[in-house]
Every structure is written in structure tokens, then in C-alpha cells.
N, C-alpha and C positions, 0 to 999 in steps of 0.2 A: 543459478544456485547449484552448488555441488553438494550432494549428500555425503554425510560422513557416517562411519560405523556407529559412532556414539549417538546418532539421531534415531536409531532403530528402536522399535518396540519389540515385545516378545514374539510377534508374528513376522518379524524381519521386514516391516514396512517403516517408513519414516513416521515418527509419532506426531500426533496432532499438535502438541505444544511447539515442536520445531516448525511445523507448517505455519502456525499462527505467527510465530516470530518472523518468518520470512515475509509475510504480508505486512507486519508492522515495520520491519526494516525497509520494505519497499516504499511505504508511506513516508518514512523519515528521509529516505533518499530523495524523494520528490520534493519535500520541503527544503532540503539542502540545495537542490538544483534551483529552486525558485528564489531562495534567500541568499545564495552564496554559501559560504562556510563561516557563519558567525561563531564567535566565542561566547558560549553561555547564552542565557536569556531566551532568545526568540523561539527555540524549539520547545521550551518548557510547557507552553500552553497549547501545543498543537497535537497532542496525543488524541486519538479518536475517542469519542464518548461511547461509541458502540462499534462492534465488529461482528459481522455475521459471515460464517464460512460454510461453503458447500463443497463437500468432498465428492468428486466425480469418479476418481479412479485412484488406485494405490500408487504411492510414490515409493520407489524402490532404491536400494543400495546395491551396487554403485550406480550413480546416475548424475547427469547434469540437466537441469531444468531451467526454463526461462520464466521470469516473473514480469508481468506487464501491469502498470498502474496508470489509471487515467482519472479525470474528473468527470463524474457522471452528471452532476448538477451543482449549481451554486445559487444561493438565495441571499437575502440581506445579512444573515448571520452565520450560516453554516455551509459546509461543503460535503457532498456525498461522493465518495471515491468508489471506483470499481477496479478490482484486481483480478487477474487471471494467471494461473500457473499452467505452463505448457511443456509437454514432452514432444519436441519437434512441432509439427503442425496441430497436434491433438491437445485440446484443453482438458486438463485433468483436475482442476480445482478453481473455484471462484470465491471471491470475498467481496463484501460491501462494507464500507466503513463510513461513519458520519462524524464530523468534527467541526470546530470553528475555523474560520479563515482569518482570524486576527489573534495576535499574541503580544504580550508585553515585552518591550525591549528593556535592556539594563538601565537605560536612561529614564525610564518611566513612561514614555509615550508608547503608542501601539503600532505594531507592524500590521498593515492591511494587505492581505494576500489575494483578495478576490481578482483584481486586475492581473496580477502575476500568474494566477492559476488558470486564467481564461485560455491561454494557448494549449493547455493540457486537457481542455474539455473534449470529451468524446462527441463525435458528430453522428447523427442519425442519417442513414442512407435510405432513400426511398427507392424501392424496387419497381420497375415498370414492366 
């Protein structure tokens, strides 16, 4: 993610609305990676129902940052996503989103994403 001058707030930091849009764009990109690039339909029902953001550090201009998105948990109807914003190796922001993992197609049937999202599931590492 590259910051732009128009992203700044009055304190010369990237504003929170822009940061939230980065997280939402990251989720949309994950859905496109899973579904391919459909025309219309399938992405309509995949907006998260909630998004919680934790700001850990300021995001400045100019700058290039990296956004990582993964699947934290899947159950029968919903998916919980975890997002991290990084400045090099340092995590400067976190977000958690919850949404459904199915959406209507243009043809009227349903796209089930649970199996397709499984490879993006984050794994827990046990420390010994």
C-alpha cells in the first residue's frame, strides 16, 4: 500500500478512513483470489458484517506499507479474518473482520467459499 498526500489528516498522518479502506480492499482481494475474477454477483454478499481496527502506530506519508490478510477461523456460516499492516518487519496496525463465506451467484445458486478459504487459514505454532 502506497500512501498518497490526499490520505493525510490534519496531523499529517494517514487518516483512519483510508486505513479502514485498505483493510476492506485486502479482504476483497482475498475473495477475488479465491473466486477468480467474476463479473458481478458473487462479491456482493461478501462484505464483512463487522470490522474492528487496532491502530498500533502512525502511518506516514510518504510511505509504502504491506497488508497481510488471512483466515483466522471458519465455522458453519461465518469466517473471521485477521489483517495486519506492516512497515517492514514491524506491525503497525491490526484488524479483525467477520463475514459470511457464501454468496449468491447471478444464476441464483450459492457460492460456498469455506473449502476455498481453507488454504488461507492461519496456523497456530506451538512453542517448545
